[in-house]
All heavy atoms as an XYZ file, in Angstrom:
934
protein
N      -1.886     21.282    -14.447
C      -1.227     21.311    -13.157
C       0.164     20.702    -13.310
O       0.323     19.654    -13.936
C      -2.062     20.506    -12.147
C      -1.401     20.369    -10.817
S      -2.415     19.716     -9.473
C      -3.302     18.384    -10.195
N       1.149     21.362    -12.742
C       2.534     20.891    -12.812
C       3.133     20.820    -11.404
O       2.863     21.670    -10.552
C       3.395     21.833    -13.658
C       2.941     21.962    -15.095
C       3.182     20.698    -15.866
C       2.747     20.890    -17.309
N       2.543     19.644    -17.992
N       3.962     19.820    -11.195
C       4.677     19.678     -9.926
C       5.819     20.688     -9.920
O       6.603     20.756    -10.868
C       5.217     18.244     -9.766
C       4.056     17.248     -9.747
C       6.088     18.128     -8.520
C       4.472     15.797     -9.914
N       5.892     21.488     -8.859
C       6.916     22.527     -8.778
C       8.002     22.228     -7.746
O       9.100     22.762     -7.838
C       6.284     23.886     -8.428
O       5.570     23.759     -7.193
C       5.345     24.349     -9.539
N       7.685     21.381     -6.751
C       8.663     21.127     -5.697
C       8.353     19.796     -5.017
O       7.189     19.419     -4.891
C       8.633     22.253     -4.667
C       9.775     22.187     -3.670
O      10.873     21.722     -4.047
O       9.577     22.601     -2.517
N       9.408     19.115     -4.603
C       9.277     17.881     -3.834
C      10.305     17.954     -2.709
O      11.485     18.167     -2.967
C       9.542     16.621     -4.694
C       9.296     15.360     -3.889
C       8.690     16.620     -5.954
N       9.829     17.823     -1.473
C      10.735     17.850     -0.319
C      10.541     16.592      0.520
O       9.503     15.932      0.434
C      10.504     19.098      0.561
O       9.150     19.111      1.012
C      10.819     20.367     -0.206
N      11.548     16.288      1.327
C      11.547     15.062      2.136
C      11.970     15.384      3.559
O      12.828     16.248      3.775
C      12.533     14.044      1.554
C      12.465     13.951      0.066
C      13.472     14.471     -0.723
C      11.374     13.370     -0.552
C      13.408     14.402     -2.098
C      11.301     13.302     -1.932
C      12.313     13.808     -2.709
N      11.392     14.652      4.486
C      11.718     14.811      5.897
C      11.822     13.424      6.519
O      10.835     12.698      6.566
C      10.649     15.627      6.623
C      10.356     16.929      5.972
N      11.157     18.038      6.143
C       9.379     17.296      5.112
C      10.664     19.034      5.433
N       9.592     18.606      4.793
N      13.020     13.076      6.976
C      13.213     11.798      7.645
C      12.800     11.961      9.105
O      13.198     12.923      9.763
C      14.670     11.355      7.543
C      14.906      9.964      8.083
C      16.312      9.489      7.802
C      17.266     10.107      8.786
N      18.599      9.511      8.772
N      11.986     11.032      9.591
C      11.483     11.084     10.955
C      11.882      9.789     11.653
O      11.620      8.694     11.147
C       9.942     11.223     10.964
C       9.418     11.275     12.377
C       9.507     12.438     10.172
N      12.512      9.923     12.791
C      12.894      8.757     13.582
C      12.043      8.749     14.850
O      12.116      9.675     15.659
C      14.386      8.812     13.928
C      14.879      7.483     14.425
O      14.414      6.440     13.989
N      15.824      7.514     15.344
N      11.232      7.719     15.005
C      10.311      7.625     16.123
C      10.845      6.586     17.106
O      10.869      5.387     16.801
C       8.900      7.201     15.636
C       8.429      8.163     14.548
C       7.926      7.124     16.794
C       7.302      7.647     13.705
N      11.297      7.017     18.290
C      11.798      6.047     19.260
C      10.654      5.194     19.812
O       9.553      5.688     20.044
C      12.424      6.914     20.354
C      11.876      8.279     20.166
C      11.391      8.385     18.754
N      10.926      3.918     19.996
C       9.931      3.012     20.557
C      10.056      2.984     22.083
O      11.164      2.965     22.620
C      10.132      1.604     19.994
C       9.992      1.459     18.478
C      10.340      0.042     18.044
C       8.589      1.819     18.024
N       8.936      2.966     22.778
C       8.944      2.893     24.237
C       9.559      1.566     24.672
O      10.378      1.509     25.578
C       7.512      3.046     24.800
C       7.490      2.826     26.295
C       6.952      4.412     24.442
N       9.165      0.503     23.979
C       9.708     -0.822     24.249
C      10.372     -1.335     22.979
O       9.713     -1.435     21.944
C       8.583     -1.797     24.667
O       7.896     -1.241     25.788
C       9.140     -3.152     25.020
N      11.664     -1.638     23.012
C      12.326     -2.174     21.815
C      11.638     -3.444     21.317
O      11.113     -4.235     22.105
C      13.740     -2.477     22.299
C      13.930     -1.590     23.482
C      12.585     -1.498     24.133
N      11.615     -3.604     20.007
C      10.988     -4.760     19.387
C      12.068     -5.735     18.942
O      12.981     -5.367     18.198
C      10.156     -4.318     18.165
O       9.211     -3.349     18.584
C       9.454     -5.487     17.531
N      11.951     -6.980     19.381
C      12.881     -8.027     18.998
C      12.280     -8.809     17.837
O      11.131     -9.253     17.904
C      13.136     -8.963     20.187
C      14.068    -10.140     19.940
C      15.458     -9.657     19.571
C      14.109    -11.029     21.175
N      13.027     -8.938     16.758
C      12.568     -9.699     15.599
C      13.767    -10.391     14.980
O      14.895    -10.237     15.435
C      11.821     -8.786     14.621
C      12.651     -7.750     13.943
C      13.292     -6.700     14.525
C      12.966     -7.672     12.565
N      13.974     -5.959     13.596
C      13.790     -6.540     12.364
C      12.631     -8.441     11.459
C      14.275     -6.175     11.123
C      13.110     -8.054     10.221
C      13.925     -6.940     10.059
N      13.534    -11.162     13.916
C      14.586    -11.966     13.307
C      15.764    -11.122     12.819
O      16.891    -11.584     12.773
C      14.010    -12.853     12.173
C      13.654    -12.012     10.962
C      14.977    -13.949     11.798
N      15.516     -9.858     12.490
C      16.576     -8.971     12.009
C      17.349     -8.279     13.117
O      18.274     -7.530     12.850
N      16.972     -8.509     14.355
C      17.673     -7.889     15.479
C      16.710     -7.191     16.419
O      15.594     -7.647     16.631
N      17.136     -6.066     16.947
C      16.322     -5.292     17.884
C      16.067     -3.913     17.289
O      16.999     -3.219     16.885
C      17.044     -5.139     19.249
C      16.214     -4.288     20.190
C      17.323     -6.502     19.860
N      14.806     -3.538     17.228
C      14.443     -2.187     16.791
C      14.196     -1.317     18.009
O      13.340     -1.637     18.826
C      13.168     -2.204     15.929
C      13.426     -2.581     14.508
O      14.552     -2.854     14.128
N      12.374     -2.602     13.715
N      14.941     -0.231     18.109
C      14.741      0.721     19.195
C      14.003      1.980     18.707
O      13.614      2.821     19.493
C      16.081      1.101     19.807
C      16.690     -0.038     20.584
C      18.005      0.329     21.234
N      18.435     -0.647     22.200
C      18.786     -1.904     21.954
N      18.714     -2.356     20.730
N      19.175     -2.719     22.906
N      13.872      2.074     17.394
C      13.186      3.214     16.787
C      12.632      2.787     15.430
O      13.014      1.745     14.895
C      14.152      4.386     16.618
N      11.751      3.599     14.901
C      11.139      3.344     13.603
C      11.392      4.564     12.739
O      11.033      5.671     13.111
C       9.637      3.119     13.787
C       8.976      2.534     12.599
C       8.198      3.201     11.704
C       8.990      1.183     12.164
N       7.742      2.347     10.736
C       8.218      1.090     11.002
C       9.607      0.034     12.639
C       8.034     -0.092     10.312
C       9.411     -1.150     11.945
C       8.635     -1.194     10.808
N      12.034      4.371     11.585
C      12.353      5.496     10.713
C      11.399      5.514      9.526
O      11.192      4.491      8.869
C      13.811      5.406     10.220
O      14.664      5.372     11.361
C      14.170      6.595      9.343
N      10.830      6.657      9.263
C       9.926      6.882      8.132
C      10.410      8.127      7.393
O      11.096      8.981      7.968
C       8.484      7.098      8.592
C       7.953      6.046      9.526
C       7.936      4.679      8.940
N       6.763      4.505      8.103
C       6.512      3.413      7.412
N       7.340      2.404      7.453
N       5.451      3.314      6.671
N      10.010      8.247      6.148
C      10.320      9.447      5.367
C       9.012     10.038      4.871
O       8.189      9.330      4.279
C      11.255      9.117      4.190
O      12.459      8.546      4.715
C      11.596     10.365      3.396
N       8.819     11.321      5.127
C       7.626     12.050      4.693
C       7.968     12.780      3.397
O       8.997     13.438      3.297
C       7.171     13.071      5.755
C       7.041     12.421      7.137
C       5.888     13.775      5.327
C       6.050     11.303      7.223
N       7.092     12.651      2.400
C       7.267     13.316      1.104
C       6.177     14.369      0.962
O       4.998     14.094      1.200
C       7.164     12.295     -0.058
C       7.221     13.000     -1.405
C       8.250     11.251      0.060
N       6.584     15.576      0.580
C       5.646     16.666      0.315
C       5.873     17.131     -1.120
O       6.959     17.564     -1.476
C       5.865     17.804      1.295
C       5.616     17.374      2.738
C       5.993     18.439      3.709
N       4.970     19.483      3.649
C       5.002     20.579      4.374
N       5.998     20.797      5.198
N       4.053     21.463      4.274
N       4.826     17.044     -1.927
C       4.897     17.406     -3.344
C       3.947     18.587     -3.571
O       2.773     18.508     -3.218
C       4.476     16.188     -4.181
C       4.685     16.314     -5.654
S       4.233     14.777     -6.531
C       5.649     13.742     -6.207
N       4.458     19.667     -4.175
C       3.658     20.877     -4.391
C       3.469     21.141     -5.883
O       4.330     20.776     -6.680
C       4.331     22.065     -3.722
C       4.364     21.938     -2.204
C       5.156     23.069     -1.565
N       5.330     22.852     -0.151
C       6.322     22.134      0.386
N       7.222     21.576     -0.382
N       6.406     21.984      1.696
N       2.356     21.820     -6.188
C       2.061     22.129     -7.588
C       1.945     23.637     -7.798
O       1.852     24.408     -6.843
C       0.727     21.488     -8.044
O      -0.352     22.181     -7.397
C       0.687     20.016     -7.734
N       1.914     24.006     -9.076
C       1.750     25.412     -9.445
C       0.354     25.933     -9.120
O       0.107     27.134     -9.181
C       2.077     25.627    -10.925
C       1.226     24.776    -11.856
O       0.471     23.892    -11.365
O       1.323     24.967    -13.072
N      -0.573     25.061     -8.776
C      -1.929     25.467     -8.399
C      -2.091     25.584     -6.884
O      -3.195     25.769     -6.387
C      -2.949     24.481     -8.968
C      -2.985     24.502    -10.486
C      -4.010     23.547    -11.069
O      -4.794     22.939    -10.313
O      -4.029     23.428    -12.306
N      -0.979     25.427     -6.152
C      -1.018     25.578     -4.703
C      -1.436     24.341     -3.935
O      -1.628     24.407     -2.727
N      -1.587     23.218     -4.613
C      -1.948     21.974     -3.931
C      -0.698     21.302     -3.373
O       0.399     21.467     -3.911
C      -2.657     21.019     -4.887
C      -4.005     21.487     -5.433
C      -4.535     20.483     -6.443
C      -4.990     21.696     -4.299
N      -0.883     20.533     -2.306
C       0.221     19.787     -1.714
C      -0.201     18.340     -1.496
O      -1.213     18.064     -0.854
C       0.624     20.411     -0.379
C       1.771     19.690      0.279
C       2.198     20.343      1.575
O       1.386     20.382      2.524
O       3.348     20.804      1.627
N       0.570     17.430     -2.060
C       0.353     16.006     -1.860
C       1.349     15.494     -0.841
O       2.524     15.862     -0.872
N       0.879     14.657      0.061
C       1.727     14.143      1.134
C       1.714     12.624      1.100
O       0.676     12.002      0.857
C       1.252     14.657      2.501
C       1.323     16.182      2.534
C       2.074     14.055      3.629
C       0.751     16.809      3.770
N       2.882     12.038      1.360
C       3.003     10.586      1.435
C       4.058     10.248      2.472
O       4.831     11.115      2.890
C       3.400     10.005      0.072
N       4.083      9.002      2.890
C       5.136      8.536      3.787
C       5.562      7.152      3.346
O       4.812      6.432      2.703
C       4.673      8.543      5.249
C       3.522      7.632      5.582
C       3.915      6.229      6.000
O       5.082      5.989      6.364
O       3.059      5.353      5.929
N       6.798      6.821      3.694
C       7.324      5.531      3.290
C       8.336      5.025      4.307
O       8.796      5.777      5.167
C       7.960      5.601      1.887
O       8.236      4.274      1.449
C       9.204      6.443      1.854
N       8.657      3.770      4.201
C       9.675      3.160      5.058
C      11.051      3.621      4.633
O      11.244      4.135      3.540
C       9.621      1.630      4.933
O       8.389      1.142      5.353
N      11.990      3.361      5.492
C      13.379      3.581      5.116
C      13.968      4.866      5.640
O      13.264      5.826      5.920
N      15.260      4.840      5.762
C      16.003      5.984      6.259
C      16.865      6.600      5.187
O      16.377      7.042      4.148
N      18.171      6.583      5.410
C      19.102      7.273      4.528
C      19.124      6.717      3.108
O      19.228      7.475      2.146
C      20.513      7.239      5.118
C      20.614      8.084      6.378
O      19.820      9.034      6.525
O      21.495      7.792      7.214
N      19.019      5.395      2.959
C      19.044      4.809      1.613
C      17.824      5.256      0.809
O      17.936      5.624     -0.364
C      19.105      3.288      1.690
N      16.651      5.248      1.437
C      15.433      5.700      0.761
C      15.521      7.190      0.470
O      15.157      7.637     -0.623
C      14.192      5.408      1.626
O      14.118      3.998      1.854
C      12.922      5.870      0.951
N      16.025      7.954      1.414
C      16.181      9.395      1.222
C      17.090      9.697      0.030
O      16.808     10.576     -0.782
C      16.742     10.017      2.504
C      16.517     11.488      2.752
C      15.054     11.861      2.675
C      17.092     11.866      4.101
N      18.169      8.930     -0.099
C      19.065      9.096     -1.245
C      18.373      8.819     -2.560
O      18.560      9.551     -3.539
N      17.554      7.775     -2.596
C      16.798      7.453     -3.812
C      15.793      8.557     -4.139
O      15.620      8.925     -5.302
C      16.061      6.119     -3.649
C      16.968      4.928     -3.638
C      17.752      4.825     -4.927
O      17.203      4.889     -6.011
N      19.051      4.666     -4.798
N      15.121      9.075     -3.120
C      14.154     10.153     -3.349
C      14.831     11.380     -3.938
O      14.319     11.979     -4.885
C      13.450     10.511     -2.035
C      12.400      9.503     -1.572
C      12.053      9.725     -0.111
C      11.159      9.578     -2.444
N      15.983     11.742     -3.414
C      16.710     12.899     -3.957
C      17.134     12.652     -5.404
O      17.108     13.568     -6.224
C      17.925     13.231     -3.087
C      17.571     13.980     -1.846
N      17.122     15.282     -1.853
C      17.576     13.601     -0.542
C      16.874     15.678     -0.629
N      17.142     14.679      0.194
N      17.506     11.418     -5.720
C      17.925     11.096     -7.091
C      16.748     11.118     -8.065
O      16.921     11.457     -9.240
C      18.590      9.717     -7.118
N      15.546     10.793     -7.602
C      14.381     10.678     -8.486
C      13.548     11.955     -8.581
O      12.806     12.126     -9.546
C      13.481      9.530     -8.006
C      14.082      8.132     -8.047
C      13.128      7.140     -7.407
C      14.416      7.724     -9.467
N      13.651     12.824     -7.610
C      12.724     13.958     -7.542
C      12.759     14.868     -8.765
O      11.728     15.374     -9.185
C      12.931     14.756     -6.264
C      13.995     15.810     -6.310
C      14.037     16.580     -4.998
C      14.412     18.003     -5.245
N      14.366     18.804     -4.038
N      13.921     15.069     -9.356
C      14.021     15.965    -10.507
C      13.202     15.470    -11.701
O      12.796     16.263    -12.547
C      15.477     16.179    -10.907
C      16.288     16.932     -9.865
C      15.679     18.276     -9.480
O      15.204     19.012    -10.370
O      15.663     18.579     -8.275
N      12.950     14.181    -11.753
C      12.141     13.614    -12.839
C      10.660     13.953    -12.678
O       9.886     13.794    -13.614
C      12.318     12.099    -12.907
C      13.714     11.688    -13.233
N      14.215     11.699    -14.514
C      14.727     11.275    -12.438
C      15.474     11.295    -14.497
N      15.808     11.032    -13.246
N      10.262     14.398    -11.494
C       8.869     14.736    -11.233
C       8.601     16.234    -11.381
O       7.478     16.621    -11.681
C       8.471     14.264     -9.824
C       8.246     12.786     -9.748
C       9.314     11.904     -9.716
C       6.961     12.265     -9.733
C       9.112     10.548     -9.664
C       6.746     10.899     -9.682
C       7.827     10.034     -9.649
N       9.628     17.070    -11.188
C       9.462     18.518    -11.306
C       9.054     18.869    -12.741
O       9.661     18.411    -13.701
C      10.768     19.257    -10.931
C      11.239     18.883     -9.532
C      10.604     20.770    -11.091
C      10.334     19.301     -8.416
N       8.010     19.679    -12.856
C       7.522     20.100    -14.168
C       6.535     19.141    -14.804
O       6.001     19.420    -15.876
N       6.290     18.004    -14.156
C       5.364     17.011    -14.699
C       3.974     17.167    -14.090
O       3.811     17.741    -13.018
C       5.884     15.594    -14.434
C       7.210     15.288    -15.109
C       7.110     15.221    -16.627
O       6.003     14.999    -17.154
O       8.148     15.403    -17.279
N       2.985     16.627    -14.769
C       1.603     16.629    -14.302
C       1.379     15.370    -13.465
O       1.622     14.260    -13.949
C       0.668     16.636    -15.514
C      -0.799     16.749    -15.155
O      -1.175     16.474    -13.994
O      -1.583     17.113    -16.044
N       0.922     15.492    -12.211
C       0.710     14.296    -11.391
C      -0.330     13.342    -11.974
O      -0.308     12.152    -11.675
C       0.269     14.851    -10.037
C      -0.119     16.255    -10.268
C       0.612     16.718    -11.484
N      -1.222     13.843    -12.847
C      -2.191     12.969    -13.504
C      -1.513     12.023    -14.505
O      -2.078     11.013    -14.869
C      -3.258     13.792    -14.230
C      -4.322     14.334    -13.318
C      -4.166     15.569    -12.709
C      -5.480     13.620    -13.070
C      -5.140     16.082    -11.866
C      -6.467     14.110    -12.239
C      -6.294     15.348    -11.630
N      -0.296     12.349    -14.930
C       0.465     11.505    -15.852
C       1.371     10.536    -15.096
O       2.456     10.190    -15.541
C       1.335     12.369    -16.783
C       0.516     13.157    -17.770
O      -0.624     12.738    -18.069
O       1.010     14.192    -18.249
N       0.921     10.072    -13.939
C       1.786      9.266    -13.080
C       2.225      7.974    -13.742
O       3.331      7.519    -13.494
C       1.165      9.026    -11.711
C      -0.017      8.228    -11.678
C      -0.517      7.780    -10.362
N      -1.518      6.795    -10.662
C      -1.304      5.650    -11.258
N      -0.108      5.299    -11.600
N      -2.281      4.830    -11.527
N       1.427      7.376    -14.602
C       1.863      6.140    -15.263
C       3.041      6.407    -16.199
O       3.978      5.632    -16.263
C       0.720      5.482    -16.026
C       1.043      4.076    -16.468
C       1.387      3.164    -15.295
O       0.640      3.067    -14.336
N       2.532      2.513    -15.363
N       3.007      7.527    -16.897
C       4.149      7.916    -17.742
C       5.401      8.104    -16.884
O       6.492      7.658    -17.245
C       3.824      9.214    -18.493
C       4.957      9.714    -19.372
C       4.607     11.033    -20.022
C       5.129     12.141    -19.160
N       5.013     13.477    -19.724
N       5.230      8.729    -15.729
C       6.347      8.923    -14.813
C       6.877      7.580    -14.300
O       8.078      7.346    -14.278
C       5.911      9.785    -13.623
C       5.697     11.259    -13.901
C       4.897     11.907    -12.789
C       7.028     11.953    -14.064
N       5.975      6.713    -13.895
C       6.387      5.432    -13.316
C       7.078      4.529    -14.333
O       7.961      3.755    -13.962
C       5.182      4.714    -12.708
C       4.562      5.400    -11.495
C       3.308      4.672    -11.058
C       5.560      5.510    -10.362
N       6.693      4.619    -15.588
C       7.331      3.790    -16.618
C       8.827      4.064    -16.736
O       9.603      3.194    -17.114
C       6.657      3.999    -17.975
C       5.311      3.318    -18.054
O       5.003      2.417    -17.276
N       4.487      3.752    -18.994
N       9.249      5.277    -16.376
C      10.673      5.629    -16.419
C      11.484      4.868    -15.366
O      12.691      4.731    -15.490
C      10.858      7.121    -16.152
C      10.250      8.025    -17.159
C      10.471      9.459    -16.734
N       9.727     10.364    -17.575
C       9.583     11.650    -17.322
N      10.136     12.178    -16.251
N       8.888     12.417    -18.125
N      10.812      4.425    -14.317
C      11.514      3.864    -13.156
C      11.263      2.373    -12.968
O      11.433      1.841    -11.876
C      11.111      4.632    -11.893
C      11.251      6.102    -12.052
C      10.150      6.935    -12.032
C      12.499      6.673    -12.276
C      10.275      8.299    -12.202
C      12.643      8.031    -12.462
C      11.526      8.844    -12.422
N      10.863      1.697    -14.024
C      10.517      0.280    -13.966
C      11.633     -0.568    -13.349
O      11.387     -1.472    -12.572
C      10.178     -0.205    -15.375
C       9.750     -1.618    -15.435
C      10.459     -2.663    -15.935
C       8.515     -2.162    -14.974
N       9.741     -3.825    -15.828
C       8.537     -3.539    -15.234
C       7.381     -1.627    -14.363
C       7.489     -4.392    -14.908
C       6.332     -2.469    -14.041
C       6.402     -3.823    -14.314
N      12.877     -0.275    -13.663
C      13.992     -1.101    -13.196
C      14.678     -0.585    -11.933
O      15.602     -1.234    -11.430
C      15.029     -1.263    -14.311
C      14.552     -2.082    -15.514
C      15.609     -2.083    -16.603
C      14.212     -3.497    -15.097
N      14.230      0.536    -11.392
C      14.880      1.073    -10.186
C      14.896      0.055     -9.045
O      15.942     -0.171     -8.438
C      14.251      2.414     -9.750
C      14.704      2.814     -8.358
C      14.606      3.503    -10.754
N      13.772     -0.616     -8.722
C      13.832     -1.596     -7.629
C      14.791     -2.753     -7.917
O      15.410     -3.299     -7.003
C      12.400     -2.104     -7.494
C      11.568     -1.004     -8.042
C      12.392     -0.406     -9.163
N      14.960     -3.113     -9.173
C      15.880     -4.197     -9.531
C      17.307     -3.823     -9.165
O      18.048     -4.640     -8.626
C      15.794     -4.489    -11.046
O      14.451     -4.850    -11.361
C      16.739     -5.606    -11.445
N      17.690     -2.585     -9.419
C      19.055     -2.155     -9.169
C      19.259     -1.541     -7.787
O      20.353     -1.597     -7.244
C      19.507     -1.157    -10.245
C      19.566     -1.790    -11.604
C      18.637     -1.479    -12.580
C      20.540     -2.733    -11.903
C      18.683     -2.080    -13.828
C      20.587     -3.341    -13.152
C      19.651     -3.008    -14.103
O      19.697     -3.612    -15.334
N      18.223     -0.947     -7.238
C      18.362     -0.231     -5.968
C      17.697     -0.939     -4.794
O      17.779     -0.466     -3.665
C      17.804      1.189     -6.095
C      18.443      2.007     -7.194
C      19.937      2.205     -7.022
O      20.444      2.110     -5.881
O      20.618      2.457     -8.035
N      17.010     -2.034     -5.042
C      16.399     -2.812     -3.966
C      15.213     -2.121     -3.325
O      14.507     -1.337     -3.953
N      15.013     -2.427     -2.049
C      13.844     -1.923     -1.336
C      13.848     -0.400     -1.223
O      12.784      0.221     -1.273
C      13.765     -2.553      0.059
C      13.458     -4.041      0.037
S      11.949     -4.468     -0.856
C      10.709     -3.828      0.239
N      15.017      0.222     -1.099
C      15.036      1.682     -0.990
C      14.487      2.326     -2.264
O      13.778      3.334     -2.203
C      16.438      2.203     -0.679
O      17.339      1.869     -1.714
N      14.772      1.737     -3.417
C      14.217      2.234     -4.676
C      12.716      2.036     -4.739
O      11.976      2.923     -5.170
N      12.265      0.880     -4.286
C      10.827      0.592     -4.269
C      10.098      1.546     -3.319
O       9.043      2.075     -3.656
C      10.592     -0.850     -3.829
C       9.136     -1.278     -3.881
C       8.963     -2.686     -3.367
C       9.238     -3.670     -4.458
N       8.883     -5.054     -4.078
N      10.672      1.768     -2.134
C      10.051      2.685     -1.176
C       9.963      4.101     -1.745
O       8.960      4.787     -1.577
C      10.844      2.733      0.127
C      10.843      1.471      0.950
C      11.918      1.171      1.781
C       9.786      0.567      0.921
C      11.942      0.022      2.561
C       9.798     -0.587      1.686
C      10.886     -0.851      2.511
O      10.892     -1.986      3.275
N      11.018      4.547     -2.416
C      11.044      5.898     -2.979
C       9.972      6.064     -4.059
O       9.228      7.049     -4.053
C      12.429      6.206     -3.542
N       9.889      5.116     -4.960
C       8.894      5.202     -6.034
C       7.484      5.155     -5.462
O       6.604      5.911     -5.877
C       9.121      4.081     -7.070
C      10.435      4.332     -7.801
C       7.958      4.001     -8.050
C      10.906      3.159     -8.614
N       7.270      4.276     -4.490
C       5.950      4.170     -3.858
C       5.541      5.502     -3.238
O       4.397      5.937     -3.383
C       5.972      3.052     -2.812
C       4.774      3.004     -1.897
C       4.990      3.772     -0.612
O       6.011      3.653      0.043
N       4.029      4.586     -0.254
N       6.460      6.168     -2.558
C       6.129      7.436     -1.907
C       5.826      8.527     -2.925
O       4.876      9.304     -2.750
C       7.273      7.859     -0.995
N       6.606      8.592     -3.983
C       6.366      9.602     -5.014
C       5.035      9.362     -5.725
O       4.289     10.302     -6.006
C       7.530      9.634     -5.999
C       8.843     10.167     -5.412
C      10.026      9.805     -6.294
C       8.759     11.671     -5.180
N       4.721      8.107     -5.987
C       3.429      7.792     -6.611
C       2.273      8.143     -5.677
O       1.264      8.705     -6.105
C       3.349      6.318     -7.004
C       2.013      5.984     -7.643
C       1.830      4.516     -7.969
O       2.597      3.668     -7.478
O       0.883      4.222     -8.717
N       2.412      7.823     -4.406
C       1.352      8.120     -3.440
C       1.127      9.626     -3.325
O      -0.016     10.083     -3.229
C       1.682      7.513     -2.062
O       1.828      6.099     -2.210
C       0.593      7.795     -1.044
N       2.203     10.411     -3.343
C       2.063     11.871     -3.309
C       1.318     12.362     -4.550
O       0.481     13.274     -4.462
C       3.425     12.538     -3.188
N       1.590     11.751     -5.711
C       0.843     12.106     -6.934
C      -0.636     11.787     -6.757
O      -1.509     12.590     -7.111
C       1.395     11.349     -8.142
S       2.955     11.982     -8.789
N      -0.940     10.606     -6.216
C      -2.334     10.226     -5.989
C      -3.011     11.204     -5.030
O      -4.177     11.561     -5.227
C      -2.431      8.806     -5.442
C      -2.472      7.757     -6.492
C      -1.536      6.804     -6.742
C      -3.518      7.536     -7.446
N      -1.935      6.014     -7.794
C      -3.150      6.435     -8.237
C      -4.743      8.165     -7.706
C      -3.949      5.950     -9.264
C      -5.538      7.678     -8.731
C      -5.137      6.590     -9.492
N      -2.301     11.641     -3.998
C      -2.879     12.599     -3.062
C      -3.200     13.907     -3.782
O      -4.259     14.500     -3.563
C      -1.914     12.832     -1.895
C      -2.559     13.583     -0.745
O      -3.769     13.371     -0.480
O      -1.853     14.372     -0.084
N      -2.304     14.353     -4.661
C      -2.564     15.560     -5.452
C      -3.777     15.370     -6.370
O      -4.610     16.273     -6.504
C      -1.339     15.921     -6.291
C      -0.168     16.528     -5.547
C       1.055     16.598     -6.447
C      -0.529     17.904     -5.008
N      -3.864     14.216     -7.002
C      -4.992     13.932     -7.897
C      -6.311     13.999     -7.127
O      -7.283     14.612     -7.579
C      -4.806     12.565     -8.589
C      -3.635     12.631     -9.569
C      -6.088     12.126     -9.286
C      -3.168     11.269    -10.061
N      -6.340     13.371     -5.953
C      -7.551     13.405     -5.129
C      -7.930     14.821     -4.733
O      -9.105     15.206     -4.787
N      -6.938     15.612     -4.341
C      -7.214     16.996     -3.945
C      -7.662     17.829     -5.133
O      -8.551     18.671     -5.011
C      -5.988     17.598     -3.274
C      -5.754     16.997     -1.893
C      -4.476     17.475     -1.270
C      -4.321     16.844      0.119
N      -3.032     17.165      0.736
N      -7.071     17.613     -6.303
C      -7.466     18.364     -7.506
C      -8.902     18.029     -7.915
O      -9.630     18.898     -8.399
C      -6.506     18.062     -8.656
N      -9.302     16.781     -7.712
C     -10.656     16.347     -8.074
C     -11.671     16.628     -6.977
O     -12.871     16.472     -7.198
C     -10.670     14.848     -8.375
S      -9.756     14.398     -9.852
N     -11.173     16.992     -5.791
C     -12.082     17.216     -4.670
C     -12.720     15.936     -4.175
O     -13.831     15.955     -3.659
N     -12.012     14.821     -4.347
C     -12.555     13.523     -3.952
C     -11.556     12.800     -3.049
O     -10.340     12.928     -3.254
C     -12.775     12.632     -5.188
C     -13.683     13.174     -6.267
C     -15.126     13.308     -5.830
N     -15.740     12.067     -5.408
C     -16.482     11.286     -6.182
N     -16.672     11.616     -7.438
N     -17.013     10.197     -5.711
N     -12.047     12.027     -2.104
C     -11.133     11.228     -1.299
C     -10.474     10.141     -2.168
O     -11.070      9.662     -3.134
C     -12.005     10.615     -0.207
C     -13.406     10.751     -0.679
C     -13.435     11.867     -1.679
N      -9.281      9.805     -1.806
C      -8.517      8.855     -2.608
C      -9.207      7.500     -2.738
O      -9.142      6.879     -3.786
C      -7.113      8.687     -1.986
C      -6.053      8.089     -2.858
C      -5.981      8.739     -4.221
C      -4.708      8.172     -2.167
N      -9.895      7.065     -1.710
C     -10.570      5.762     -1.808
C     -11.658      5.760     -2.882
O     -11.937      4.716     -3.475
C     -11.137      5.309     -0.451
C     -12.254      6.156      0.071
N     -13.555      5.987     -0.325
C     -12.249      7.181      0.950
C     -14.326      6.860      0.305
N     -13.552      7.606      1.073
N     -12.235      6.931     -3.198
C     -13.195      7.005     -4.317
C     -12.502      6.808     -5.653
O     -13.070      6.228     -6.575
C     -13.903      8.367     -4.337
C     -15.017      8.467     -3.321
O     -15.332      7.457     -2.679
O     -15.559      9.585     -3.177
N     -11.271      7.295     -5.779
C     -10.552      7.195     -7.048
C      -9.975      5.792     -7.266
O      -9.925      5.321     -8.386
C      -9.418      8.224     -7.093
C      -9.854      9.697     -6.978
C      -8.633     10.585     -6.917
C     -10.765     10.080     -8.122
N      -9.531      5.175     -6.180
C      -8.908      3.862     -6.299
C      -9.910      2.718     -6.249
O      -9.644      1.634     -6.741
C      -7.854      3.666     -5.193
C      -6.679      4.628     -5.260
C      -5.765      4.417     -4.059
C      -5.899      4.455     -6.547
N     -11.068      2.956     -5.637
C     -12.088      1.909     -5.539
C     -11.885      1.001     -4.360
O     -10.965      1.016     -3.635
């Protein structure tokens, strides 16, 4: 199985009541949805925090996943060990989402729920 495509969709969810916290006021919550497809017709889905910065990291990293087997996710992740060091939370969010999409594909390929695979 090989990954053939990875797409992203930024979603901004307005809050009915703004949330006040130490970082200011949140009037909306931004998430990014990741859809990863394979040559076998499977689709892995993940979501992560972050807006434009995370989206930029995802676009920069996605080409490293095209043509790879999602079962080889540790090999893929080893390439990005230092991304969070240089790119901060947006890099961490991007890698987390791509890994989660791989796990979703693995679960679907095995016909098992992800909690069975992770324990």
